[in-house]
C-alpha positions, 0 to 999 in steps of 0.5 A, a space after each residue: 367591397 361592401 360587407 353585404 356583397 362579401 357575405 353574399 359571395 361567401 354564401 354563393 360559394 358555400 351553396 356551390 352555385 356557378 360562378 360563370 357561364 350561366 343565366 340567372 333570373 332574379 325576382 325583383 319586386 322593388 322592395 329593399 330585399 330584392 333590390 339589394 340582392 340584384 344590386 349586390 350580384 351586379 356589383 359582384 359581376 362588375 368587379 369580376 367575382 361572378 361572370 353570369 348573365 343576370 336578368 331582373 324579372 318583375 311581375 305586376 299583379 295589378 293588386 294596388 292600382 297605380 302603386 303596382 304600376 309605379 313599382 314596375 316603372 321603378 324596377 325598369 328604371 333601376 335596371 336600365 340605369 345599370 344596363 341590367 337585362 329586364 323582363 316584365 310580366 303582367 297579370 292578364 286580369 287582377 288576381 282573384 280575391 276568392 280563396 287565399 289571395 297571397 297563394 293566388 298571386 304566388 301562383 301567377 308570379 311563379 308561372 311567370 318566373 318559370 316561363 322567363 327562366 325556360 325562355 332564357 335557358 336559365 339555370 336558376 331563379 333567385 328570390 330575396 327571402 331573408 332570415 325574417 321571412 324564414 322566422 315568419 314562415 316558422 311561426 306561421 307553420 307553428 301556429 297552423 300545427 305543422 310537423 317537422 316538414 313545415 317547421 323546417 321552413 324554406 331551403 336555400 336551394 331546391 328544385 323549382 317546382 312543387 317537390 318539397 325535396 331540397 337540393 343539398 348544397 354540394 350537389 347544386 352545381 351539377 344539378 340539371 334541374 331549374 333551381 330555386 335559390 334563396 341566397 340571403 336566407 341563412 344570413 341576411 336580415 331585413 335591416 341588412 338589406 335596407 342598410 345596404 340600399 342606404 349605403 349605396 344611395 339607392 331608394 326602394 319601394 314600400 308595399 302598402 299590403 305589407 301594412 295590412 294586418 288582415 293578412 296573417 303574415 303581416 300580423 305575425 310581422 307587426 304584432 307577434 314578432 315585436 312581442 317576442 323581441 321583447 323577450 329575446 332581441 335576437 328572436 329572428 336569428 333564433 327562429 331562423 336557425 331553429 328552422 335550419 336545424 330541423 331541416 338538417 334533422 329531416 334531411 338526415 332522417 330521409 337519408 337513413 330510409 332505405 332507397 326503395 322505401 316508397 309510399 303507394 298512391 293508394 295507402 292500404 289501411 292494413 299498413 296503417 292501423 298498427 302504427 304508433 301515433 307519431 309514426 302514423 302522422 309522419 307517414 300521412 304527412 309524407 304521403 299527403 306531401 307527395 300526392 298534393 305536391 307540397 304541404 302548404 297550409 296542411 296543419 295538424 288538424 288535417 293529418 288528424 282528420 285523415 288518421 280518423 278515417 283509418 279507424 272509421 267503419 264506413 267507406 266513402 268517408 272524405 276529408 277535405 284538404 286545403 288547396 283543392 284536394 280530398 282524401 277518400 277512404 275506399 276499398 280498404 285504402 286511402 286515396 288522394 283526389 286532386 280537384 285541379 287547383 294549381 300549386 305554386 312553389 314555397 316562396 313567400 
C-alpha cells in the first residue's frame, strides 16, 4: 500500500468515519489534491480497507472557457477508466463577476454538491483541502483581522451547511446530518498529493486562475508564504497546526459554556454596555456568526463598527456587513437584517 493511502486510512479511522455501507461524494476539480483523494479512496476500496459507494462529482463553472471543459472531460475519463461513478454539474450561465467571484463560484459549487449528495442519499461530501489550504486560510483571516473563530480555520468534519459548529471526530460516525469532510486537512501537503499522483503515473490538471495574483489567496500563496518559508521552511505545517490548536481552545471554551446560554436574535443594549472589550467582541462575533450563518469575511473592523453602535446616542444607525446583511440599532437593541444573499459553507 502506498504511504499516501496508508496515511489516509489512518486519518479516516481517527475521524471515526464509516468503513462500509455508506455513499460518499468526492468533489473532484481535476487538480492534484482532489485527484489524489479520489484515487487513494478508490485504492483503499480495491484492497478491501473500505467498502463504500464512491461518487466523483465535478462542477463546471465555465470560468475559463475551453480550459474548464477540458477539466470536466479529464475527470470524466479518469473515472470512466476506473469504473468510478461520476456526477457532473454545469453552471447555467457564467458566474457573475460582480462582488466576490470566488464566493459566487463557491455558492454554485456547493449547491451542486448538496443536491448530488441528497439525490444519492450520501452521508458525506469529501473535499481535498490540505495543510496548504489551512495555512492560506489562517493568513487570510489574520490579515482580515478575524478573531479566534477565523484563525481556527477549517475543520476536518462539520455539518454540511452554514453552521460553523464542528462535529467532533468521536461523534462523526453516529451523526445523522450530511457531513462535510476534509480527510487530508491535518496531514497532507500539496507536495504530497502531487508526489502521489506522480508515483502512480496519473496526470492532473492545472487551473490558470491559481496563477492570477488579482486574487488575495493567490498572492498569499505565491508571494507571502514563500517569504515566510525563508524564515521557517516548515511554515505550512506550523500555521496549520496553530489553526488546529486554536480550534481545540475554541471547542473547549464552547464546552464550558452553560447549555442554556443562548444569544437572542435581538441583542438588548443593556446586556452589552457593561461588558469588557474582549468579552463584548467575543459576544458580537458569536452573535453575528449565528445570525449571518457564518463568519466569512467578517473582520475586526466590522466587529468594532457594531460595538460603536452600542454607545451611539441615536437609533436607526446601521453597520453594513459583508455578504449582504446589516446590523441596525433600534428600540434599545441590535438587530441583524439579512438582505437575502445566499451563503456557502466554508470550503475554499
